[in-house]
N, CA, C and O atoms as CSV, one atom per row, in Angstrom:
chain,resi,resn,atom,element,x,y,z
A,1,MET,N,N,0.418,-1.068,-0.002
A,1,MET,CA,C,-0.069,-0.072,-0.220
A,1,MET,C,C,1.091,1.555,0.077
A,1,MET,O,O,0.968,2.557,-0.627
A,2,THR,N,N,1.619,1.500,0.668
A,2,THR,CA,C,2.471,2.306,1.313
A,2,THR,C,C,3.864,2.588,-0.430
A,2,THR,O,O,4.590,3.558,-0.646
A,3,ARG,N,N,3.705,1.404,-1.202
A,3,ARG,CA,C,4.729,1.657,-2.114
A,3,ARG,C,C,4.093,2.401,-3.497
A,3,ARG,O,O,4.715,3.099,-4.296
A,4,SER,N,N,2.355,1.956,-3.537
A,4,SER,CA,C,1.623,2.572,-4.443
A,4,SER,C,C,1.776,3.857,-4.419
A,4,SER,O,O,2.222,4.521,-5.355
A,5,ALA,N,N,1.289,4.430,-2.975
A,5,ALA,CA,C,1.215,5.895,-2.877
A,5,ALA,C,C,2.547,6.654,-3.023
A,5,ALA,O,O,2.516,7.882,-3.115
A,6,TRP,N,N,3.328,6.208,-3.041
A,6,TRP,CA,C,4.838,6.124,-2.921
A,6,TRP,C,C,4.665,6.984,-4.663
A,6,TRP,O,O,4.754,8.179,-4.946
A,7,LEU,N,N,4.386,5.729,-5.579
A,7,LEU,CA,C,4.640,5.780,-7.180
A,7,LEU,C,C,3.737,6.504,-7.556
A,7,LEU,O,O,3.708,6.799,-8.751
A,8,VAL,N,N,2.645,7.053,-6.589
A,8,VAL,CA,C,0.967,7.676,-6.994
A,8,VAL,C,C,2.172,9.554,-6.687
A,8,VAL,O,O,2.380,10.329,-7.620
A,9,ALA,N,N,2.626,9.756,-5.471
A,9,ALA,CA,C,2.810,10.487,-5.446
A,9,ALA,C,C,4.419,11.259,-6.197
A,9,ALA,O,O,4.635,12.463,-6.334
A,10,ALA,N,N,5.276,10.186,-6.547
A,10,ALA,CA,C,6.292,10.757,-7.683
A,10,ALA,C,C,5.519,10.806,-8.288
A,10,ALA,O,O,5.126,11.971,-8.224
A,11,ALA,N,N,4.643,10.014,-9.248
A,11,ALA,CA,C,3.989,10.310,-10.880
A,11,ALA,C,C,3.333,12.073,-10.416
A,11,ALA,O,O,3.780,13.081,-10.964
A,12,LEU,N,N,2.584,12.101,-9.677
A,12,LEU,CA,C,2.480,13.669,-9.648
A,12,LEU,C,C,3.349,14.487,-9.632
A,12,LEU,O,O,3.126,15.370,-10.460
A,13,VAL,N,N,4.660,14.689,-8.829
A,13,VAL,CA,C,5.963,15.238,-8.745
A,13,VAL,C,C,5.944,15.384,-10.156
A,13,VAL,O,O,5.306,16.332,-10.615
A,14,LEU,N,N,6.736,14.341,-11.189
A,14,LEU,CA,C,6.727,13.838,-12.011
A,14,LEU,C,C,5.908,15.683,-12.990
A,14,LEU,O,O,6.242,16.863,-13.097
A,15,VAL,N,N,4.848,14.850,-13.411
A,15,VAL,CA,C,3.539,16.155,-13.955
A,15,VAL,C,C,4.164,17.485,-13.791
A,15,VAL,O,O,4.809,18.118,-14.627
A,16,ILE,N,N,3.809,17.862,-12.346
A,16,ILE,CA,C,4.101,19.005,-11.741
A,16,ILE,C,C,5.272,20.324,-12.134
A,16,ILE,O,O,5.471,21.537,-12.181
A,17,ALA,N,N,5.803,18.983,-12.351
A,17,ALA,CA,C,7.626,19.696,-12.910
A,17,ALA,C,C,7.471,19.763,-14.014
A,17,ALA,O,O,7.606,20.933,-14.372
A,18,SER,N,N,7.176,18.908,-15.061
A,18,SER,CA,C,7.163,18.971,-16.325
A,18,SER,C,C,6.160,19.725,-16.621
A,18,SER,O,O,6.487,19.931,-17.789
A,19,TRP,N,N,4.969,20.439,-16.466
A,19,TRP,CA,C,3.983,21.230,-16.693
A,19,TRP,C,C,4.944,23.166,-16.378
A,19,TRP,O,O,5.138,24.127,-17.123
A,20,SER,N,N,5.240,22.906,-15.068
A,20,SER,CA,C,6.148,24.279,-14.821
A,20,SER,C,C,7.275,24.524,-15.784
A,20,SER,O,O,7.538,25.673,-16.139
A,21,ALA,N,N,7.934,23.511,-16.209
A,21,ALA,CA,C,9.000,23.778,-17.199
A,21,ALA,C,C,8.671,24.094,-18.087
A,21,ALA,O,O,9.138,25.016,-18.756
A,22,GLY,N,N,7.409,23.130,-18.435
A,22,GLY,CA,C,6.889,24.303,-20.308
A,22,GLY,C,C,6.520,25.190,-20.343
A,22,GLY,O,O,6.520,25.808,-21.407
A,23,ARG,N,N,5.835,25.905,-18.802
A,23,ARG,CA,C,5.098,27.429,-18.391
A,23,ARG,C,C,6.264,28.307,-18.592
A,23,ARG,O,O,6.407,29.444,-19.042
A,24,ALA,N,N,7.152,27.291,-18.047
A,24,ALA,CA,C,8.629,28.659,-17.928
A,24,ALA,C,C,9.274,29.572,-19.458
A,24,ALA,O,O,9.811,30.659,-19.668
A,25,GLN,N,N,8.802,28.283,-20.348
A,25,GLN,CA,C,9.244,28.651,-21.551
A,25,GLN,C,C,9.188,29.983,-22.398
A,25,GLN,O,O,7.973,29.850,-22.545
A,26,SER,N,N,9.388,30.865,-22.913
A,26,SER,CA,C,8.624,31.613,-23.474
A,26,SER,C,C,8.309,31.912,-24.616
A,26,SER,O,O,8.741,31.190,-25.514
A,27,LYS,N,N,7.756,32.661,-24.842
A,27,LYS,CA,C,6.151,32.754,-25.694
A,27,LYS,C,C,6.745,33.192,-26.922
A,27,LYS,O,O,7.051,34.384,-26.958
A,28,ALA,N,N,7.016,32.369,-28.117
A,28,ALA,CA,C,7.235,33.504,-29.261
A,28,ALA,C,C,6.052,34.082,-30.330
A,28,ALA,O,O,5.084,33.539,-30.862
A,29,ALA,N,N,6.571,35.358,-30.376
A,29,ALA,CA,C,5.512,36.459,-30.450
A,29,ALA,C,C,5.129,35.766,-32.209
A,29,ALA,O,O,5.539,35.111,-33.168
A,30,ASP,N,N,3.342,37.040,-31.246
A,30,ASP,CA,C,2.408,35.726,-32.432
A,30,ASP,C,C,2.041,36.283,-33.943
A,30,ASP,O,O,1.075,35.914,-34.611
A,31,PHE,N,N,3.382,37.596,-34.461
A,31,PHE,CA,C,3.256,37.560,-35.487
A,31,PHE,C,C,5.072,37.775,-36.211
A,31,PHE,O,O,6.005,37.433,-35.484
A,32,GLU,N,N,5.378,38.356,-37.658
A,32,GLU,CA,C,6.089,39.118,-38.352
A,32,GLU,C,C,5.689,40.026,-38.939
A,32,GLU,O,O,4.475,40.157,-39.090
A,33,ILE,N,N,6.696,41.050,-39.515
A,33,ILE,CA,C,6.196,41.719,-40.343
A,33,ILE,C,C,7.314,41.960,-41.018
A,33,ILE,O,O,8.252,42.303,-40.298
A,34,ALA,N,N,7.535,41.897,-42.169
A,34,ALA,CA,C,8.477,41.560,-43.552
A,34,ALA,C,C,8.169,43.387,-44.260
A,34,ALA,O,O,7.193,43.740,-44.923
A,35,ILE,N,N,9.323,44.222,-43.841
A,35,ILE,CA,C,9.470,45.496,-44.951
A,35,ILE,C,C,10.508,45.344,-45.631
A,35,ILE,O,O,11.632,44.994,-45.272
A,36,ASP,N,N,9.945,45.733,-47.059
A,36,ASP,CA,C,11.134,45.597,-48.366
A,36,ASP,C,C,10.785,47.656,-48.066
A,36,ASP,O,O,9.652,48.104,-48.241
A,37,ALA,N,N,11.530,48.233,-47.791
A,37,ALA,CA,C,11.114,49.396,-48.062
A,37,ALA,C,C,12.324,49.926,-49.351
A,37,ALA,O,O,13.254,49.167,-49.626
A,38,PRO,N,N,12.148,51.538,-50.198
A,38,PRO,CA,C,13.097,51.991,-50.661
A,38,PRO,C,C,13.980,52.324,-49.608
A,38,PRO,O,O,14.089,51.870,-48.469
A,39,ARG,N,N,14.955,53.739,-50.588
A,39,ARG,CA,C,15.342,54.331,-49.391
A,39,ARG,C,C,15.028,55.452,-48.929
A,39,ARG,O,O,14.509,56.192,-49.765
A,40,GLY,N,N,15.149,55.892,-47.853
A,40,GLY,CA,C,14.815,56.743,-46.874
A,40,GLY,C,C,14.812,56.352,-45.544
A,40,GLY,O,O,15.469,55.375,-45.184
A,41,ASP,N,N,13.755,57.392,-44.328
A,41,ASP,CA,C,13.636,57.264,-43.237
A,41,ASP,C,C,11.484,56.128,-42.585
A,41,ASP,O,O,10.302,56.472,-42.579
A,42,LEU,N,N,12.099,55.115,-42.284
A,42,LEU,CA,C,10.243,54.467,-42.499
A,42,LEU,C,C,10.112,54.525,-41.037
A,42,LEU,O,O,10.901,53.821,-40.408
A,43,LYS,N,N,9.295,55.207,-40.400
A,43,LYS,CA,C,8.620,54.571,-39.678
A,43,LYS,C,C,7.689,53.480,-39.033
A,43,LYS,O,O,6.640,53.385,-39.670
A,44,VAL,N,N,7.787,52.365,-37.623
A,44,VAL,CA,C,6.614,51.325,-38.354
A,44,VAL,C,C,6.637,51.865,-36.974
A,44,VAL,O,O,7.549,52.221,-36.229
A,45,ALA,N,N,4.494,51.778,-36.799
A,45,ALA,CA,C,3.791,51.704,-35.639
A,45,ALA,C,C,3.473,50.083,-35.598
A,45,ALA,O,O,3.473,49.363,-36.596
A,46,CYS,N,N,3.128,49.531,-33.881
A,46,CYS,CA,C,2.054,48.591,-33.588
A,46,CYS,C,C,1.388,48.560,-33.043
A,46,CYS,O,O,1.592,48.295,-31.858
A,47,VAL,N,N,-0.203,48.873,-33.644
A,47,VAL,CA,C,-0.666,48.215,-32.851
A,47,VAL,C,C,-1.046,47.723,-32.268
A,47,VAL,O,O,-1.789,48.574,-31.779
A,48,ARG,N,N,-1.289,46.672,-31.630
A,48,ARG,CA,C,-1.570,45.436,-30.767
A,48,ARG,C,C,-0.525,44.433,-30.592
A,48,ARG,O,O,-0.040,43.888,-31.584
A,49,GLY,N,N,-0.098,44.114,-29.286
A,49,GLY,CA,C,0.833,42.511,-29.195
A,49,GLY,C,C,2.415,43.069,-28.873
A,49,GLY,O,O,3.258,42.519,-28.164
A,50,CYS,N,N,2.509,44.121,-29.498
A,50,CYS,CA,C,4.268,44.182,-28.696
A,50,CYS,C,C,5.041,44.509,-27.232
A,50,CYS,O,O,4.476,44.506,-26.138
A,51,ASP,N,N,6.005,44.701,-27.396
A,51,ASP,CA,C,6.621,45.227,-26.633
A,51,ASP,C,C,7.906,46.369,-25.977
A,51,ASP,O,O,8.463,46.587,-24.901
A,52,TRP,N,N,7.932,46.988,-27.657
A,52,TRP,CA,C,8.848,47.640,-28.323
A,52,TRP,C,C,8.911,49.099,-27.155
A,52,TRP,O,O,7.798,49.550,-26.885
A,53,SER,N,N,9.732,49.583,-26.704
A,53,SER,CA,C,8.996,51.074,-26.096
A,53,SER,C,C,8.546,52.285,-26.743
A,53,SER,O,O,8.608,52.717,-27.894
A,54,VAL,N,N,8.147,52.635,-25.818
A,54,VAL,CA,C,7.204,53.280,-26.521
A,54,VAL,C,C,7.646,54.720,-26.307
A,54,VAL,O,O,7.826,55.287,-25.229
A,55,GLU,N,N,7.843,55.397,-28.027
A,55,GLU,CA,C,8.758,56.638,-28.612
A,55,GLU,C,C,7.591,57.898,-27.483
A,55,GLU,O,O,6.388,57.747,-27.267
A,56,GLN,N,N,8.516,59.069,-26.959
A,56,GLN,CA,C,7.755,60.393,-26.742
A,56,GLN,C,C,7.621,60.747,-27.825
A,56,GLN,O,O,8.298,60.678,-28.851
A,57,GLY,N,N,5.942,61.465,-27.345
A,57,GLY,CA,C,5.952,62.418,-29.043
A,57,GLY,C,C,4.799,62.477,-29.671
A,57,GLY,O,O,3.795,62.820,-29.048
A,58,ASP,N,N,4.762,62.262,-30.560
A,58,ASP,CA,C,3.124,62.837,-31.254
A,58,ASP,C,C,2.430,60.775,-31.099
A,58,ASP,O,O,1.304,60.380,-31.400
A,59,SER,N,N,3.124,60.275,-30.774
A,59,SER,CA,C,1.902,58.477,-30.796
A,59,SER,C,C,2.271,58.041,-29.674
A,59,SER,O,O,3.371,58.169,-29.136
A,60,ALA,N,N,1.092,57.373,-29.202
A,60,ALA,CA,C,1.046,57.123,-28.211
A,60,ALA,C,C,1.672,55.528,-28.237
A,60,ALA,O,O,2.098,54.948,-27.239
A,61,LEU,N,N,1.630,55.036,-29.440
A,61,LEU,CA,C,2.191,53.671,-29.744
A,61,LEU,C,C,3.578,52.765,-30.446
A,61,LEU,O,O,4.136,52.787,-31.543
A,62,PRO,N,N,3.708,52.236,-29.576
A,62,PRO,CA,C,5.296,51.276,-29.536
A,62,PRO,C,C,5.135,51.561,-31.845
A,62,PRO,O,O,4.322,51.322,-32.737
A,63,THR,N,N,6.351,52.106,-31.705
A,63,THR,CA,C,6.746,52.964,-32.337
A,63,THR,C,C,8.356,52.074,-33.350
A,63,THR,O,O,8.722,50.964,-32.964
A,64,THR,N,N,8.880,52.569,-34.214
A,64,THR,CA,C,10.066,52.244,-33.888
A,64,THR,C,C,10.447,52.933,-35.827
A,64,THR,O,O,9.602,52.834,-36.717
A,65,HIS,N,N,11.826,53.554,-36.040
A,65,HIS,CA,C,12.451,54.226,-36.980
A,65,HIS,C,C,13.458,52.765,-37.265
A,65,HIS,O,O,14.237,52.142,-36.544
A,66,LEU,N,N,13.062,52.625,-38.480
A,66,LEU,CA,C,14.047,52.591,-39.777
A,66,LEU,C,C,15.035,53.253,-40.790
A,66,LEU,O,O,14.470,53.972,-41.614
A,67,GLN,N,N,16.201,53.173,-40.885
A,67,GLN,CA,C,16.767,54.430,-41.781
A,67,GLN,C,C,17.148,53.094,-43.271
A,67,GLN,O,O,17.495,51.939,-43.022
A,68,CYS,N,N,17.076,53.313,-43.846
A,68,CYS,CA,C,17.975,52.488,-45.649
A,68,CYS,C,C,18.453,54.045,-46.144
A,68,CYS,O,O,17.926,55.132,-46.380
A,69,GLU,N,N,20.247,53.217,-46.143
A,69,GLU,CA,C,21.241,54.291,-46.861
A,69,GLU,C,C,21.255,53.567,-48.544
A,69,GLU,O,O,21.838,53.836,-49.594
A,70,THR,N,N,20.505,52.778,-48.202
A,70,THR,CA,C,20.810,52.063,-49.845
A,70,THR,C,C,19.896,51.939,-51.047
A,70,THR,O,O,19.271,52.974,-51.277
A,71,GLU,N,N,19.678,50.995,-51.818
A,71,GLU,CA,C,18.218,51.351,-53.218
A,71,GLU,C,C,17.496,50.371,-52.239
A,71,GLU,O,O,17.432,51.064,-51.224
A,72,ARG,N,N,17.001,49.353,-51.980
A,72,ARG,CA,C,16.684,49.136,-51.347
A,72,ARG,C,C,16.920,48.244,-49.470
A,72,ARG,O,O,18.033,48.162,-48.951
A,73,CYS,N,N,15.871,47.805,-48.917
A,73,CYS,CA,C,16.693,47.165,-47.893
A,73,CYS,C,C,15.214,46.513,-47.497
A,73,CYS,O,O,14.090,46.813,-47.900
A,74,HIS,N,N,15.712,45.376,-46.432
A,74,HIS,CA,C,14.281,44.312,-45.904
A,74,HIS,C,C,15.085,43.709,-44.877
A,74,HIS,O,O,16.230,43.271,-44.760
A,75,TRP,N,N,13.548,43.925,-43.837
A,75,TRP,CA,C,13.875,44.107,-42.413
A,75,TRP,C,C,12.495,43.323,-41.830
A,75,TRP,O,O,11.363,43.442,-42.299
A,76,MET,N,N,12.873,42.544,-40.755
A,76,MET,CA,C,12.191,41.406,-40.313
A,76,MET,C,C,11.873,42.063,-39.161
A,76,MET,O,O,12.705,42.925,-38.878
A,77,LEU,N,N,10.859,41.951,-38.307
A,77,LEU,CA,C,10.052,42.458,-37.344
A,77,LEU,C,C,9.089,41.730,-36.795
A,77,LEU,O,O,8.181,41.461,-37.581
A,78,ASN,N,N,8.922,41.134,-35.243
A,78,ASN,CA,C,7.640,40.710,-34.729
A,78,ASN,C,C,7.483,41.402,-33.357
A,78,ASN,O,O,8.192,42.375,-33.103
A,79,GLY,N,N,6.610,40.953,-32.490
A,79,GLY,CA,C,6.455,41.515,-31.694
A,79,GLY,C,C,7.555,42.175,-30.584
A,79,GLY,O,O,7.066,42.960,-29.771
A,80,HIS,N,N,8.930,41.921,-30.503
A,80,HIS,CA,C,9.889,41.712,-29.660
A,80,HIS,C,C,10.443,42.597,-30.128
A,80,HIS,O,O,10.908,43.375,-29.294
A,81,GLY,N,N,10.674,42.934,-31.526
A,81,GLY,CA,C,11.054,43.811,-32.037
A,81,GLY,C,C,11.758,43.494,-33.335
A,81,GLY,O,O,11.200,42.601,-33.972
A,82,ARG,N,N,13.109,44.127,-34.018
A,82,ARG,CA,C,13.574,43.470,-34.802
A,82,ARG,C,C,14.304,41.867,-34.918
A,82,ARG,O,O,15.024,41.368,-34.053
A,83,ILE,N,N,13.996,41.377,-35.924
A,83,ILE,CA,C,14.101,40.175,-36.322
A,83,ILE,C,C,15.991,39.990,-36.539
A,83,ILE,O,O,16.836,39.433,-35.839
A,84,ARG,N,N,16.068,40.688,-37.733
A,84,ARG,CA,C,17.489,40.692,-38.396
A,84,ARG,C,C,17.371,42.036,-39.220
A,84,ARG,O,O,16.537,42.923,-39.037
A,85,GLN,N,N,18.212,42.009,-40.010
A,85,GLN,CA,C,18.225,43.153,-40.993
A,85,GLN,C,C,18.651,42.464,-42.493
A,85,GLN,O,O,19.714,41.870,-42.674
A,86,GLY,N,N,17.864,42.617,-43.271
A,86,GLY,CA,C,18.308,41.639,-44.244
A,86,GLY,C,C,19.618,42.035,-45.158
A,86,GLY,O,O,20.479,42.728,-44.616
A,87,MET,N,N,19.771,41.697,-46.279
A,87,MET,CA,C,21.123,42.995,-47.515
A,87,MET,C,C,20.098,43.385,-48.496
A,87,MET,O,O,18.982,43.012,-48.858
A,88,PRO,N,N,20.869,44.201,-48.739
A,88,PRO,CA,C,19.760,45.384,-49.402
A,88,PRO,C,C,19.938,44.796,-51.154
A,88,PRO,O,O,20.931,44.589,-51.852
A,89,ARG,N,N,18.264,44.653,-51.433
A,89,ARG,CA,C,18.645,43.310,-52.937
A,89,ARG,C,C,19.304,44.591,-54.385
A,89,ARG,O,O,19.644,44.157,-55.485
């Protein structure tokens, strides 16, 4: 009887530990934005679901500014900010 109680307790501890480890993993962003832009300054505003820093000024939305100094530039953004900067085409 005590052996089966120990097995049930061990199984319960393993289930709780695995559930806790699964919850502790960071969540991936729900979306990605691909930007293909010509030369110049580009302002990107996030409407919902971003944890970008909020700029002071004319907009209450989280925004980021991207500067393209070549003919065309490519950026990838998600809910956490810039993913990578691609090579110009």
